C-alpha positions, 0 to 999 in steps of 0.5 A: 606747763601747769604740771611742771609748775606743780611738780616744782612746787612739790619738790620745793616743799619736799626739800624744805621738809628734809632741810629742817630736821626735828629740833628735839631729835637734834637736842637729844643727839647733842645731849647724848654726844655731850655725855659721851665726850665728857665721860660723866660719872653718874653723880656728875650727870645727875647734877650737870644735865639739868643745868645744861638743859636750862642753858640750852633752853635759855640760849634758844629763847634768846636766839628766838627773841633776836630772830623775832626782833631782828631777822638779819636774813630779811634786813635790806640795808640798801634803803636803810638810813645811817641811823637805822644801820647804827641801831641795827649794829647796836641791837646785834651787839646787845644780843651778842653781849646777852649771849656772852653773859648767858655763857658766863653765868652758866659756865660758873654754874657748871664749874660748881658741879664739874671739874674745870677740865670737863667744863672746858670740854663742853665748848670743844664737844659743842663744836665737834657736835656741830661738825658731826651734825653738818657732816651727817646732814651733808652725807644725807643730802649726798645719799639722797642725790645719789638715790635721785640719780639712780631712779632715772634709769637709762637717763643716768647722769652722763654730764654733757654726753646726754643719755646713757648708752643702753649697752653700757655696763655698771662697771664702765660708769 
């Protein structure tokens, strides 16, 4: 029983390690994705990228502050009073307003160094990047699951049928 619990705990730690990709790597991928989508000239890139990196840093700091002050994942509304719920709502709205203000401020800066069409493309490219990233993570998890199933040998995944018949060929699967 002890061995099973230890194995489960080790599995949980392994999954959590894979679930949190390196933030710096993601940031680099996002910047490269954005550069490609915007088709920046050398001059545009030189002027725009420091502004965009500053925007990303300030956005992340704002989110960290919000998560520290109000971790919505840990909020239990069940026992909160109406006054506490009202404060929570106001805090969320205040955070969202700060987020909008930050976007407005940086969008104005972006417009000083890029054509307005490319500024609009930033928003589209960010959405596309998120979709691209989620797809990559989903595919990676699928591939990992396939790999795990393949490591089971003769105990392959046969659903409710149970163990795989020793005489089955790969083509029959």
